[in-house]
Backbone as JSON, one array per atom type, in Angstrom:
{
  "sequence": "MFARTALTARNIAKAKPLGRSVSYVESVKPPTMADLPVPQGSWKEAHSQKQRKNNLQLLGGILIASGTLVYAKESGLVVFGFGPKVGK",
  "N": [[0.89, -1.19, 0.13], [1.79, 1.21, 0.84], [3.82, 0.93, -0.98], [2.55, 1.83, -3.74], [1.31, 3.96, -2.97], [3.61, 6.13, -2.49], [5.0, 5.44, -5.09], [2.92, 6.86, -6.83], [3.26, 9.67, -6.12], [5.85, 9.77, -6.36], [5.73, 10.21, -9.21], [4.01, 12.16, -9.53], [5.67, 14.31, -8.54], [7.58, 14.39, -10.41], [6.17, 14.97, -12.72], [5.58, 17.72, -15.32], [4.84, 20.76, -15.11], [1.78, 21.89, -16.74], [1.99, 24.53, -19.17], [2.76, 27.11, -21.26], [5.8, 28.08, -22.92], [6.57, 31.05, -23.67], [8.67, 32.83, -25.7], [10.66, 35.32, -26.95], [11.93, 34.57, -30.38], [15.14, 34.7, -31.78], [16.17, 33.44, -34.23], [13.58, 33.99, -35.86], [12.96, 35.78, -38.64], [11.54, 38.93, -39.54], [8.69, 38.82, -42.17], [9.68, 40.21, -45.53], [8.94, 42.09, -48.3], [10.2, 41.28, -50.43], [9.85, 38.58, -50.47], [7.75, 37.73, -51.18], [5.95, 36.12, -53.9], [7.23, 36.7, -57.24], [4.97, 37.88, -59.73], [4.14, 36.54, -62.78], [3.57, 36.32, -66.29], [0.78, 37.32, -68.46], [-1.59, 39.74, -67.09], [-4.04, 40.5, -67.78], [-4.85, 38.35, -69.25], [-5.03, 36.01, -67.1], [-7.03, 37.44, -65.92], [-9.03, 37.2, -67.43], [-9.55, 34.52, -68.0], [-10.13, 33.75, -65.4], [-12.62, 35.2, -64.59], [-14.5, 34.42, -66.62], [-14.19, 31.73, -65.54], [-16.22, 32.31, -63.39], [-18.47, 33.63, -64.4], [-19.31, 31.56, -65.59], [-20.04, 29.59, -63.46], [-22.04, 31.45, -62.32], [-23.8, 31.42, -64.0], [-24.48, 28.71, -64.2], [-25.35, 28.51, -61.53], [-27.82, 30.17, -61.52], [-29.29, 29.03, -63.58], [-29.86, 26.52, -62.13], [-31.22, 27.26, -59.7], [-33.7, 28.44, -61.29], [-34.17, 26.33, -62.48], [-35.35, 24.55, -60.45], [-36.95, 26.04, -59.11], [-39.09, 26.17, -60.92], [-39.59, 23.73, -61.44], [-40.58, 22.82, -58.62], [-42.72, 24.37, -58.75], [-44.57, 23.69, -60.72], [-44.79, 21.09, -59.78], [-46.51, 21.4, -57.54], [-45.52, 21.52, -55.13], [-45.08, 23.67, -53.78], [-46.99, 26.64, -53.34], [-46.7, 29.87, -54.5], [-48.75, 31.75, -54.07], [-50.0, 33.73, -56.1], [-52.51, 34.35, -56.48], [-55.63, 33.9, -57.48], [-56.99, 31.35, -60.02], [-57.68, 33.23, -63.03], [-59.37, 32.42, -65.66], [-61.35, 30.86, -68.26]],
  "CA": [[-0.04, -0.22, 0.08], [2.74, 2.43, 1.05], [4.82, 1.68, -2.13], [1.96, 2.61, -4.68], [1.59, 5.55, -2.67], [5.2, 6.43, -2.82], [5.25, 5.38, -6.54], [1.95, 8.03, -7.47], [3.61, 10.86, -5.27], [6.8, 10.37, -6.94], [5.12, 10.56, -10.46], [3.53, 13.58, -9.28], [6.61, 15.04, -8.52], [8.16, 14.26, -11.41], [5.55, 15.35, -13.8], [6.17, 18.86, -15.3], [3.71, 21.65, -14.93], [1.39, 22.28, -18.55], [2.09, 25.16, -19.47], [3.31, 27.69, -22.51], [6.75, 28.81, -22.74], [6.62, 32.71, -24.3], [9.56, 34.0, -25.49], [11.27, 35.93, -28.46], [13.01, 33.8, -30.94], [16.2, 35.12, -32.48], [15.95, 32.99, -35.61], [12.68, 34.16, -36.74], [12.78, 37.22, -39.62], [9.78, 39.43, -40.24], [8.39, 38.81, -43.81], [9.1, 41.31, -46.53], [7.92, 42.21, -49.62], [11.08, 39.99, -51.23], [9.74, 37.0, -49.75], [6.56, 37.43, -51.63], [6.39, 35.78, -55.34], [7.0, 37.31, -58.57], [3.87, 37.97, -60.76], [4.55, 35.89, -64.27], [2.63, 36.46, -67.12], [-0.16, 38.75, -68.52], [-2.59, 39.96, -65.93], [-5.21, 40.69, -68.53], [-5.53, 36.64, -69.33], [-5.55, 35.43, -66.06], [-8.19, 37.94, -65.06], [-10.15, 36.98, -68.19], [-9.96, 32.95, -67.42], [-10.86, 33.62, -63.65], [-14.04, 35.88, -65.14], [-14.66, 33.5, -67.51], [-14.89, 30.74, -64.59], [-16.83, 33.02, -62.54], [-19.65, 33.6, -64.85], [-20.06, 30.29, -65.77], [-20.49, 29.42, -61.88], [-23.12, 32.16, -61.74], [-25.27, 30.98, -64.84], [-25.3, 27.48, -63.38], [-26.57, 28.5, -60.42], [-28.54, 30.7, -62.02], [-30.33, 27.66, -64.1], [-30.21, 25.31, -61.24], [-32.37, 27.93, -59.19], [-34.6, 28.56, -61.89], [-35.34, 24.86, -62.87], [-35.73, 24.18, -59.31], [-38.34, 26.93, -58.75], [-39.9, 25.65, -61.95], [-40.25, 22.17, -60.78], [-41.82, 23.31, -57.01], [-44.22, 24.83, -58.9], [-45.4, 22.7, -61.54], [-45.39, 19.79, -59.19], [-47.58, 21.41, -56.53], [-44.82, 21.36, -53.89], [-44.85, 25.24, -53.58], [-47.76, 27.97, -53.86], [-46.47, 31.22, -54.28], [-49.7, 33.13, -54.08], [-49.97, 34.69, -56.99], [-53.74, 35.04, -56.6], [-56.91, 32.85, -57.74], [-56.86, 31.4, -61.69], [-59.02, 33.54, -63.81], [-59.74, 32.43, -67.2], [-62.77, 29.74, -68.56]],
  "C": [[0.86, 1.3, -0.03], [3.41, 2.79, -0.29], [4.04, 2.06, -3.36], [1.54, 3.7, -4.21], [2.76, 6.33, -2.66], [5.17, 6.59, -4.47], [4.15, 6.69, -7.08], [3.1, 9.36, -6.67], [4.83, 11.11, -6.08], [6.65, 10.81, -8.76], [4.74, 11.89, -10.67], [4.34, 14.37, -9.6], [7.63, 15.26, -9.86], [7.51, 14.94, -12.83], [5.46, 17.09, -13.92], [4.84, 19.95, -15.41], [2.85, 21.81, -16.48], [1.35, 23.77, -18.35], [3.08, 26.09, -20.85], [4.76, 28.48, -22.17], [6.83, 29.76, -23.78], [7.65, 33.29, -24.47], [9.88, 34.54, -27.1], [12.37, 34.82, -29.04], [13.7, 34.42, -31.77], [16.4, 35.01, -34.0], [14.97, 33.33, -36.75], [12.86, 35.36, -37.7], [11.47, 37.52, -39.55], [9.95, 39.49, -41.64], [8.45, 39.87, -44.28], [8.92, 41.29, -47.64], [9.01, 41.14, -50.9], [11.07, 38.98, -51.06], [8.23, 36.55, -50.8], [6.81, 36.91, -53.3], [6.16, 36.79, -56.6], [5.84, 37.29, -59.43], [4.63, 37.43, -62.26], [3.21, 36.06, -64.98], [1.66, 37.08, -67.56], [-1.45, 38.92, -67.62], [-4.03, 39.77, -66.53], [-5.89, 38.98, -68.94], [-5.68, 36.07, -68.42], [-6.78, 36.17, -65.32], [-9.54, 37.5, -66.17], [-10.73, 35.57, -68.12], [-10.8, 32.78, -66.3], [-12.75, 34.32, -63.96], [-14.92, 35.03, -65.73], [-15.55, 32.16, -66.42], [-15.96, 31.1, -63.88], [-17.96, 33.1, -63.17], [-20.25, 32.67, -65.11], [-20.47, 29.68, -64.55], [-21.69, 29.99, -62.17], [-24.06, 31.72, -62.47], [-25.73, 29.82, -64.64], [-25.99, 27.73, -62.49], [-27.39, 29.33, -60.38], [-30.04, 29.96, -62.53], [-30.77, 26.87, -62.69], [-31.36, 25.66, -60.28], [-33.41, 28.16, -60.19], [-35.57, 27.39, -62.07], [-35.76, 24.27, -61.19], [-37.09, 24.85, -59.03], [-39.63, 26.22, -59.89], [-40.4, 24.61, -61.39], [-40.97, 21.94, -59.69], [-42.87, 23.88, -57.71], [-45.09, 24.2, -59.41], [-45.84, 21.12, -60.77], [-46.2, 20.0, -57.82], [-46.88, 21.33, -55.17], [-45.01, 22.41, -52.9], [-46.14, 25.85, -54.29], [-47.34, 29.15, -53.74], [-47.41, 32.06, -54.17], [-49.76, 34.08, -54.75], [-51.27, 34.98, -57.18], [-54.48, 33.84, -57.4], [-56.74, 33.11, -59.21], [-57.78, 32.44, -61.86], [-58.68, 32.87, -65.3], [-60.98, 31.49, -67.23], [-62.87, 28.9, -68.08]]
}
């Protein structure tokens, strides 16, 4: 019984406290503009490609949203409340 208590006490005494060591590191230099990558190629071409991709994604989203609304209206799942049907 005493041996188990002594072993536990020894382990507690050896345990390091859980904490952070906050200090200034000399080997780390602050970033500068020279560390940034150098742009290559035409910005106009890169901009055109990015805009084309964004416009296609926008068009796809509009088509999917409008298709969903048309399907919901035609199937009767959603009633938009446009008023009573007028006709013959």
